[in-house]
C-alpha positions as CSV (number, residue, x, y, z in Angstrom):
1,X,-69.2,-67.2,-50.4
2,X,-71.0,-64.1,-51.3
3,X,-72.4,-63.7,-47.9
4,X,-69.0,-64.1,-46.4
5,X,-67.6,-61.3,-48.5
6,X,-70.5,-59.1,-47.7
7,X,-69.9,-59.4,-44.0
8,X,-66.3,-58.5,-44.5
9,X,-67.0,-55.4,-46.4
10,X,-69.5,-54.3,-43.7
11,X,-67.0,-54.9,-40.9
12,X,-64.4,-52.7,-42.7
13,X,-67.0,-49.9,-43.2
14,X,-67.9,-50.0,-39.6
15,X,-64.3,-49.9,-38.5
16,X,-63.7,-46.9,-40.8
17,X,-66.7,-45.0,-39.4
18,X,-65.5,-45.7,-35.9
19,X,-62.0,-44.3,-36.6
20,X,-63.5,-41.2,-38.3
21,X,-65.7,-40.6,-35.2
22,X,-62.7,-41.1,-32.9
23,X,-60.6,-38.7,-34.9
24,X,-63.1,-35.9,-34.5
25,X,-63.3,-36.3,-30.7
26,X,-61.0,-34.4,-28.3
27,X,-59.8,-35.1,-24.8
28,X,-60.9,-32.3,-22.6
29,X,-58.6,-31.1,-19.9
30,X,-59.1,-32.6,-16.5
31,X,-61.0,-29.6,-15.3
32,X,-63.6,-30.0,-18.0
33,X,-64.9,-33.1,-16.2
34,X,-65.8,-31.0,-13.2
35,X,-69.0,-29.2,-12.6
36,X,-69.3,-25.5,-13.4
37,X,-69.8,-24.7,-9.7
38,X,-66.6,-26.4,-8.8
39,X,-64.7,-24.5,-11.5
40,X,-66.1,-21.2,-10.2
41,X,-65.2,-22.0,-6.6
42,X,-61.6,-22.9,-7.6
43,X,-61.3,-19.6,-9.6
44,X,-62.5,-17.6,-6.6
45,X,-60.1,-19.3,-4.3
46,X,-57.2,-18.5,-6.7
47,X,-58.3,-14.9,-6.9
48,X,-58.5,-14.7,-3.1
49,X,-55.1,-16.4,-2.7
50,X,-53.4,-14.1,-5.2
51,X,-55.0,-11.0,-3.8
52,X,-53.8,-12.0,-0.3
53,X,-50.3,-12.5,-1.5
54,X,-50.3,-9.1,-3.2
55,X,-51.6,-7.4,0.0
56,X,-49.0,-9.2,2.2
57,X,-46.1,-8.3,0.0
58,X,-47.3,-4.7,-0.2
59,X,-47.8,-4.5,3.6
60,X,-44.3,-5.9,4.2
61,X,-42.8,-3.4,1.8
62,X,-44.7,-0.6,3.7
63,X,-43.4,-1.9,7.1
64,X,-39.9,-2.2,5.7
65,X,-39.9,1.4,4.3
66,X,-41.6,2.8,7.4
67,X,-39.0,1.1,9.7
68,X,-36.2,2.3,7.4
69,X,-37.6,5.8,7.7
70,X,-37.6,5.5,11.5
71,X,-34.1,3.9,11.6
72,X,-32.5,6.4,9.4
73,X,-34.3,9.5,10.6
74,X,-32.6,12.1,12.8
75,X,-34.8,14.2,15.2
76,X,-33.7,17.2,17.1
77,X,-35.1,17.3,20.7
78,X,-34.8,19.3,23.9
79,X,-35.3,18.6,27.6
80,X,-35.0,20.6,30.8
81,X,-34.3,19.5,34.3
82,X,-34.3,21.9,37.4
83,X,-32.2,20.6,40.3
84,X,-33.5,22.0,43.5
85,X,-30.4,21.5,45.6
86,X,-29.8,22.4,49.3
87,X,-27.6,25.5,48.6
88,X,-29.0,26.6,45.2
89,X,-31.3,25.8,42.3
90,X,-29.8,25.0,39.0
91,X,-31.4,24.5,35.6
92,X,-30.0,22.3,32.9
93,X,-31.2,22.7,29.2
94,X,-30.4,19.7,27.0
95,X,-30.2,19.6,23.2
96,X,-29.9,16.2,21.7
97,X,-30.7,14.1,18.6
98,X,-32.5,10.8,18.1
99,X,-30.7,8.9,15.4
100,X,-32.0,5.5,14.3
101,X,-34.3,5.5,17.3
102,X,-31.4,5.9,19.7
103,X,-30.8,9.2,21.7
104,X,-27.4,10.7,21.1
105,X,-26.4,13.2,23.8
106,X,-23.9,16.0,23.8
107,X,-23.2,17.1,27.4
108,X,-20.5,19.6,26.2
109,X,-20.9,23.3,25.5
110,X,-23.2,22.7,22.5
111,X,-25.7,20.3,24.0
112,X,-25.9,21.5,27.6
113,X,-26.3,24.9,29.1
114,X,-26.9,25.6,32.8
115,X,-27.7,28.4,35.2
116,X,-27.8,28.6,39.0
117,X,-29.6,30.9,41.4
118,X,-29.2,31.2,45.1
119,X,-30.5,30.3,47.6
120,X,-32.0,26.8,47.4
121,X,-35.8,26.2,47.5
122,X,-35.6,25.1,51.1
123,X,-34.7,28.7,52.1
124,X,-38.3,29.7,51.2
125,X,-39.8,27.6,54.0
126,X,-41.2,30.7,55.8
127,X,-42.3,32.4,52.6
128,X,-43.1,29.8,49.9
129,X,-44.5,32.3,47.5
130,X,-41.1,33.9,47.1
131,X,-39.9,30.7,45.3
132,X,-41.8,31.8,42.2
133,X,-39.3,34.6,41.4
134,X,-36.3,32.2,41.7
135,X,-37.9,29.5,39.5
136,X,-39.3,32.1,37.1
137,X,-35.7,33.3,36.3
138,X,-34.6,29.8,35.6
139,X,-37.6,29.1,33.3
140,X,-36.9,32.3,31.3
141,X,-33.3,31.1,30.8
142,X,-34.5,27.7,29.7
143,X,-36.9,29.2,27.1
144,X,-34.2,31.5,25.7
145,X,-32.1,28.3,24.9
146,X,-35.0,26.4,23.3
147,X,-36.4,27.5,19.9
148,X,-40.0,28.6,20.3
149,X,-41.3,25.9,17.9
150,X,-40.0,23.3,20.3
151,X,-41.5,24.7,23.5
152,X,-44.7,22.7,23.5
153,X,-42.8,19.4,23.1
154,X,-39.9,20.2,25.5
155,X,-40.4,18.5,28.9
156,X,-39.4,20.5,32.0
157,X,-39.0,18.7,35.3
158,X,-38.2,20.0,38.8
159,X,-36.5,17.6,41.2
160,X,-35.7,18.8,44.7
161,X,-33.1,17.1,46.8
162,X,-31.8,16.9,50.5
163,X,-32.5,20.6,51.4
164,X,-36.2,20.1,50.7
165,X,-36.3,16.6,52.3
166,X,-35.3,18.2,55.6
167,X,-38.5,20.2,55.6
168,X,-41.9,19.0,56.8
169,X,-44.0,17.5,54.1
170,X,-46.6,20.3,54.4
171,X,-43.9,23.0,53.8
172,X,-42.5,20.9,50.9
173,X,-45.8,20.8,49.2
174,X,-46.5,24.6,49.6
175,X,-43.1,25.4,47.9
176,X,-43.7,22.8,45.2
177,X,-47.1,24.1,44.4
178,X,-45.7,27.6,43.9
179,X,-43.1,26.1,41.5
180,X,-45.8,24.1,39.7
181,X,-47.7,27.3,39.0
182,X,-44.7,28.9,37.3
183,X,-44.0,25.7,35.3
184,X,-47.7,25.4,34.2
185,X,-47.6,28.9,32.7
186,X,-44.2,28.5,31.0
187,X,-45.5,27.2,27.7
188,X,-43.3,24.2,28.0
189,X,-44.5,20.6,28.4
190,X,-45.3,20.0,32.1
191,X,-47.5,18.0,34.4
192,X,-47.8,18.5,38.1
193,X,-46.1,15.2,39.1
194,X,-43.0,16.4,37.3
195,X,-42.2,18.7,40.2
196,X,-41.4,16.7,43.3
197,X,-38.9,15.9,46.0
198,X,-36.7,13.0,45.0
199,X,-37.8,9.9,46.8
200,X,-37.2,6.1,46.8
201,X,-39.4,3.5,45.1
202,X,-41.6,2.9,48.2
203,X,-42.3,6.6,48.7
204,X,-39.9,7.4,51.5
205,X,-38.1,10.6,50.8
206,X,-34.6,9.3,51.4
207,X,-33.3,10.4,48.0
208,X,-31.9,7.1,46.8
209,X,-32.9,8.1,43.3
210,X,-30.4,10.9,43.5
211,X,-27.6,8.4,43.9
212,X,-29.0,6.2,41.2
213,X,-29.0,9.1,38.7
214,X,-25.5,9.9,39.6
215,X,-24.5,6.3,39.0
216,X,-26.1,6.5,35.5
217,X,-24.3,9.6,34.4
218,X,-21.0,8.4,35.7
219,X,-21.2,5.1,33.9
220,X,-22.5,6.7,30.8
221,X,-19.5,9.1,30.8
222,X,-17.1,6.2,31.4
223,X,-18.7,4.1,28.6
224,X,-19.7,1.3,30.9
225,X,-23.5,1.9,30.9
226,X,-25.0,-0.7,28.6
227,X,-22.3,-3.3,29.3
228,X,-21.4,-6.0,31.8
229,X,-22.6,-4.9,35.3
230,X,-19.4,-6.2,36.9
231,X,-17.5,-3.6,34.8
232,X,-19.5,-0.6,36.1
233,X,-18.2,2.0,38.6
234,X,-19.8,2.9,41.9
235,X,-20.5,6.4,43.1
236,X,-20.0,8.0,46.5
237,X,-21.4,11.5,46.7
238,X,-20.8,14.0,49.4
239,X,-23.3,16.8,49.0
240,X,-24.1,19.7,51.4
241,X,-27.1,18.0,53.2
242,X,-26.7,14.3,52.3
243,X,-24.3,11.7,51.1
244,X,-25.2,9.0,48.5
245,X,-23.6,5.5,48.1
246,X,-24.6,3.6,44.9
247,X,-23.0,0.5,43.3
248,X,-23.7,-2.8,41.7
249,X,-23.8,-5.6,44.3
250,X,-24.4,-9.3,44.1
251,X,-25.1,-9.7,47.8
252,X,-28.6,-10.2,49.1
253,X,-30.2,-6.9,50.0
254,X,-33.4,-5.8,51.7
255,X,-35.9,-4.6,49.0
256,X,-35.9,-1.0,50.2
257,X,-32.2,-0.7,49.4
258,X,-32.2,-2.6,46.1
259,X,-32.9,-0.9,42.8
260,X,-33.1,-2.5,39.4
261,X,-32.7,-0.7,36.1
262,X,-32.6,-1.9,32.5
263,X,-30.5,-0.2,29.9
264,X,-30.3,-1.7,26.4
265,X,-29.7,-5.4,26.8
266,X,-28.5,-5.3,30.4
267,X,-30.2,-5.4,33.8
268,X,-28.4,-3.8,36.8
269,X,-29.1,-4.8,40.4
270,X,-28.0,-1.8,42.4
271,X,-27.6,-0.8,46.0
272,X,-28.5,2.8,46.4
273,X,-29.1,4.9,49.6
274,X,-29.0,8.5,50.5
275,X,-27.7,9.3,54.0
276,X,-29.7,12.4,55.0
277,X,-27.9,14.8,57.3
278,X,-24.6,13.3,56.5
279,X,-23.7,15.8,53.9
280,X,-20.6,17.9,54.6
281,X,-22.3,21.2,55.6
282,X,-25.1,19.7,57.7
283,X,-22.7,17.2,59.4
284,X,-20.4,20.1,60.3
285,X,-23.2,22.1,61.8
286,X,-24.4,19.1,63.7
287,X,-21.0,18.5,65.1
288,X,-20.7,22.1,66.3
289,X,-24.2,22.0,67.7
290,X,-23.4,18.9,69.7
291,X,-20.4,20.7,71.2
292,X,-22.6,23.7,72.1
293,X,-25.3,21.5,73.5
294,X,-22.8,19.8,75.6
295,X,-21.7,23.1,77.0
296,X,-25.3,24.1,77.6
297,X,-25.4,21.8,80.6
298,X,-22.2,22.9,82.1
299,X,-21.5,25.8,84.4
300,X,-19.8,29.0,82.9
301,X,-16.8,28.4,85.0
302,X,-16.2,25.0,83.5
303,X,-13.3,24.1,81.3
304,X,-13.6,25.5,77.8
305,X,-14.9,23.0,75.2
306,X,-12.4,22.1,72.5
307,X,-13.4,22.5,68.9
308,X,-10.9,20.2,67.1
309,X,-12.3,20.9,63.6
310,X,-11.5,24.7,63.6
311,X,-8.0,26.1,63.1
312,X,-6.5,27.9,66.1
313,X,-7.6,31.5,66.3
314,X,-10.8,31.1,64.3
315,X,-13.6,33.5,65.6
316,X,-16.7,31.4,66.1
317,X,-20.1,32.8,65.1
318,X,-22.8,30.5,66.3
319,X,-25.7,32.8,65.5
320,X,-26.3,31.0,62.2
321,X,-26.5,27.5,63.8
322,X,-29.9,25.8,64.4
323,X,-29.6,25.4,68.1
324,X,-32.3,24.4,70.5
325,X,-34.3,27.3,71.9
326,X,-32.2,29.4,74.3
327,X,-31.6,32.9,75.2
328,X,-29.1,35.2,73.6
329,X,-27.1,35.2,76.8
330,X,-26.8,31.5,76.7
331,X,-25.6,31.6,73.1
332,X,-23.0,34.1,74.0
333,X,-21.8,32.1,77.0
334,X,-21.4,28.9,74.9
335,X,-19.8,30.9,72.1
336,X,-17.1,31.9,74.4
337,X,-16.7,28.4,75.7
338,X,-15.7,26.9,72.4
339,X,-12.0,26.9,71.9
340,X,-10.7,26.1,68.3
341,X,-7.8,23.7,68.7
342,X,-7.2,22.5,65.1
343,X,-6.6,18.9,65.9
344,X,-7.1,16.7,62.9
345,X,-7.1,13.4,64.8
346,X,-9.7,14.5,67.3
347,X,-11.8,16.1,64.6
348,X,-11.7,12.7,62.7
349,X,-12.7,10.9,65.9
350,X,-15.6,13.3,66.5
351,X,-16.7,12.8,62.9
352,X,-16.7,9.1,63.3
353,X,-18.9,9.4,66.4
354,X,-21.4,11.3,64.4
355,X,-21.3,8.7,61.6
356,X,-21.7,5.8,64.0
357,X,-24.6,7.2,65.9
358,X,-27.4,4.7,66.5
359,X,-25.2,1.8,65.1
360,X,-26.2,-0.3,68.1
361,X,-29.8,-0.4,66.9
362,X,-28.8,-1.7,63.4
363,X,-31.3,-4.5,62.5
364,X,-29.1,-5.9,59.7
365,X,-26.0,-8.0,59.5
366,X,-23.9,-5.1,58.3
367,X,-24.3,-1.4,59.0
368,X,-21.2,0.7,58.2
369,X,-22.9,4.0,58.9
370,X,-25.4,4.4,61.7
371,X,-28.2,1.9,61.5
372,X,-28.3,1.9,57.7
373,X,-27.9,-1.3,55.8
374,X,-25.0,-1.4,53.4
375,X,-23.3,-4.4,51.6
376,X,-19.6,-4.6,51.2
377,X,-18.2,-2.2,48.6
378,X,-17.5,-3.9,45.3
379,X,-15.5,-2.6,42.3
380,X,-14.1,0.8,41.5
381,X,-15.6,4.1,42.7
382,X,-15.8,7.7,41.9
383,X,-16.0,10.1,44.8
384,X,-17.7,13.3,43.7
385,X,-18.9,16.7,44.8
386,X,-17.3,17.7,48.1
387,X,-14.9,14.8,47.9
388,X,-13.6,16.3,44.7
389,X,-13.6,19.9,45.9
390,X,-11.6,19.0,49.0
391,X,-9.0,16.9,47.1
392,X,-8.7,19.7,44.6
393,X,-8.2,22.3,47.3
394,X,-5.3,20.4,48.7
395,X,-3.8,19.9,45.2
396,X,-4.2,16.2,45.1
397,X,-4.3,14.1,41.9
398,X,-7.5,12.4,40.8
399,X,-6.3,9.0,42.0
400,X,-4.7,10.2,45.3
401,X,-4.6,7.8,48.3
402,X,-6.5,8.5,51.4
403,X,-3.2,8.7,53.2
404,X,-2.3,11.7,51.0
405,X,-5.5,13.5,52.0
406,X,-4.9,12.6,55.7
407,X,-1.4,14.2,55.6
408,X,-2.7,17.4,53.8
409,X,-5.7,17.7,56.2
410,X,-3.5,17.3,59.2
411,X,-1.1,20.0,58.0
412,X,-4.0,22.4,57.3
413,X,-5.8,21.9,60.6
414,X,-2.6,22.7,62.6
415,X,-2.0,26.1,60.9
416,X,-3.1,29.3,62.5
417,X,-6.3,30.9,61.2
418,X,-4.6,34.2,60.3
419,X,-1.9,32.4,58.4
420,X,-4.5,30.5,56.4
421,X,-6.3,33.7,55.5
422,X,-3.1,35.2,54.2
423,X,-2.3,32.0,52.2
424,X,-5.8,31.8,50.6
425,X,-7.0,35.4,50.3
426,X,-9.5,34.7,47.5
427,X,-11.6,32.2,49.4
428,X,-14.6,33.1,51.5
429,X,-13.8,32.6,55.2
430,X,-16.8,30.3,55.6
431,X,-15.5,28.0,52.9
432,X,-11.9,28.1,54.0
433,X,-12.9,27.3,57.6
434,X,-14.6,24.0,56.5
435,X,-11.6,22.3,54.9
436,X,-10.2,21.1,58.2
437,X,-13.5,19.4,59.0
438,X,-14.0,18.1,55.5
439,X,-10.6,16.4,55.2
440,X,-11.2,14.7,58.6
441,X,-14.8,13.8,57.8
442,X,-13.8,12.2,54.5
443,X,-11.3,10.0,56.3
444,X,-13.9,9.0,58.9
445,X,-16.4,8.2,56.2
446,X,-14.4,6.4,53.6
447,X,-11.7,4.7,55.7
448,X,-13.1,4.4,59.3
449,X,-16.7,3.6,58.3
450,X,-16.7,2.1,54.8
451,X,-13.4,0.3,55.2
452,X,-11.5,1.7,52.2
453,X,-7.8,1.2,52.8
454,X,-5.5,4.3,53.1
455,X,-3.5,3.0,50.0
456,X,-6.5,1.7,48.0
457,X,-6.4,2.8,44.4
458,X,-10.0,1.9,43.6
459,X,-11.2,5.5,44.5
460,X,-10.9,8.3,42.1
461,X,-11.9,11.9,42.8
462,X,-13.8,13.7,40.0
463,X,-16.6,16.0,39.1
464,X,-16.6,15.2,35.4
465,X,-15.3,12.6,33.0
466,X,-13.9,14.1,29.8
467,X,-16.3,17.0,29.2
468,X,-19.3,15.4,30.9
469,X,-20.2,16.8,34.3
470,X,-21.0,14.1,36.9
471,X,-24.3,15.8,37.9
472,X,-27.1,13.5,38.9
473,X,-29.6,15.7,36.9
474,X,-27.9,14.5,33.7
475,X,-28.4,10.9,34.8
476,X,-32.1,11.6,35.5
477,X,-32.4,13.1,32.0
478,X,-30.8,10.0,30.4
479,X,-33.2,7.6,32.1
480,X,-36.3,9.8,31.5
481,X,-35.5,10.4,27.8
482,X,-34.7,6.8,27.0
483,X,-37.9,5.6,28.9
484,X,-39.9,8.1,26.8
485,X,-38.4,6.8,23.5
486,X,-39.1,3.2,24.6
487,X,-42.7,4.2,25.2
488,X,-42.9,5.7,21.8
489,X,-41.4,2.6,20.1
490,X,-43.8,0.3,22.0
491,X,-46.6,2.0,19.9
492,X,-44.9,1.3,16.6
493,X,-48.0,-0.1,15.0
494,X,-50.1,3.0,15.8
495,X,-47.2,5.1,14.6
496,X,-47.3,3.4,11.2
497,X,-50.8,4.7,10.6
498,X,-50.3,8.1,12.2
499,X,-50.9,11.4,10.3
500,X,-47.2,11.6,9.5
501,X,-47.4,8.3,7.6
502,X,-50.7,9.0,5.8
503,X,-49.1,9.9,2.4
504,X,-46.9,6.8,2.5
505,X,-50.0,4.7,3.3
506,X,-52.0,6.2,0.4
507,X,-49.2,5.6,-1.9
508,X,-49.1,1.9,-1.0
509,X,-52.9,1.6,-1.3
510,X,-52.6,3.0,-4.9
511,X,-49.8,0.5,-5.5
512,X,-51.9,-2.4,-4.4
513,X,-54.8,-1.3,-6.6
514,X,-52.6,-1.0,-9.7
515,X,-51.0,-4.4,-9.0
516,X,-54.4,-6.1,-8.6
517,X,-55.8,-4.5,-11.7
518,X,-52.8,-5.5,-13.8
519,X,-53.1,-9.1,-12.6
520,X,-56.9,-9.3,-13.2
521,X,-56.6,-7.9,-16.8
522,X,-53.8,-10.3,-17.6
523,X,-55.9,-13.1,-16.2
524,X,-58.9,-12.1,-18.3
525,X,-57.0,-11.8,-21.5
526,X,-55.4,-15.2,-21.1
527,X,-57.0,-17.7,-23.6
528,X,-58.7,-20.9,-22.5
529,X,-56.8,-24.0,-23.7
530,X,-58.1,-27.6,-24.2
531,X,-56.2,-30.8,-24.8
532,X,-57.3,-33.0,-27.8
533,X,-56.1,-36.4,-28.9
534,X,-55.2,-36.5,-32.6
535,X,-55.5,-40.1,-33.8
536,X,-53.7,-39.4,-37.1
537,X,-50.7,-38.0,-35.2
538,X,-51.1,-40.4,-32.3
539,X,-50.6,-37.8,-29.6
540,X,-52.4,-35.2,-27.6
541,X,-52.3,-31.6,-28.8
542,X,-53.3,-28.3,-27.1
543,X,-55.8,-26.2,-29.0
544,X,-57.1,-22.7,-28.2
545,X,-60.8,-22.3,-27.4
546,X,-62.6,-19.0,-27.4
547,X,-63.5,-17.7,-23.9
548,X,-67.1,-17.3,-25.0
549,X,-67.5,-20.6,-26.9
């Protein structure tokens, strides 16, 4: 019995010791079972992760603030375009703003100033060096209208048109090189390829770009540039040396007649072609020359040749015409053989013959003028330049029918020259003389060749919309300036770290350093905790352990 009791006492003592031992033990956190290397690796991973997050957040903040700075910034800019036309050279100086990365133009009195000098650059074919004086005057005008601090960043471009295209390429280059010398020394931003004769995309100097630029400014002024292509308006220009036809077409086109431009979110597939030598002045000279050349092969006693495009009584002066080589006596003989008859219908017929020359050699399905491809006209059109001047001379409204122009032109052609001079004393005789031909030529071009009905209201005659001149040089400036901005925006990443953004970048570098330091200090000061199982309380408790223990 004693032994039995002794065993019992020993069992209780052992149990008590076991409980005391268990009470003093603690349950370490799960991480305490891991090796020190593993704990160190996990700590480094967390530091790297947190640091990366801080850097990403800071970088995104920088990008946001930088893009906001770009979006809400307003920059003042200038640009210059010199239009080397056939009868004169004109400079356009543009002042505009870039707001939120988008150019905002003002083509009114505040944002556009222009100056013209005569004659055109093509007049210096015999003495190219004389072009420097003409261009020099224009450059000085341009610099007077641009603050000096903007000179080095203001682009100046010279773009010559039909008058220069009529010259041999060697003569063109000599005149252009003289102009380039003036532009290089101007102090404005210029490179040699910014002075050129307007050409098409494949390098043929047909001037299709001229029509394209006119289309751009017309649709910008109408508010249709940057919208549905089917809502755009076509352009038909009648210049002095050439005519341009440009419009959006969905018909298949040979690549040399098709142009594609992108503006904002829209792509436009455009037919554009320049009809060289079909401008009003050159066409009239060609018509008179054809009459004189016809008389050149006839005997002096032959019947006088009729000139249906000149009012009766008009005194011809053919000395200014570019006739084939002949003696002065031959010129005088043919001068006397031309009889001005002032017949609108015959003048229209003669104009149509000029427009349809070489049509039999057309290699395409449709050639409305000569052997030049042209799809069927689509949509509304603005007829500009000499179309507008002629309709305005006859007092016609902007949306006049061709039948109205036909009636006005017929009445004008049938009047006597002396009567016309008395009625329009302020006009130069040379200009007054051409209105008989121009009215007949427009009918032959728009109705007889392009198929526009006499009562079609799709055609409007204008040289400006609101306060915006429909000058192709303005359209060229719009495309060039937007292309330049697109190029600048394509380098947005480089711009973020440009010199202008250095201060902002340093600020964010300091911000990152402060954030990382604050995080590290707070992490270092945070106490180490361990989980212990309290047998008396029968639950786990969290106790603080010194970082160095």
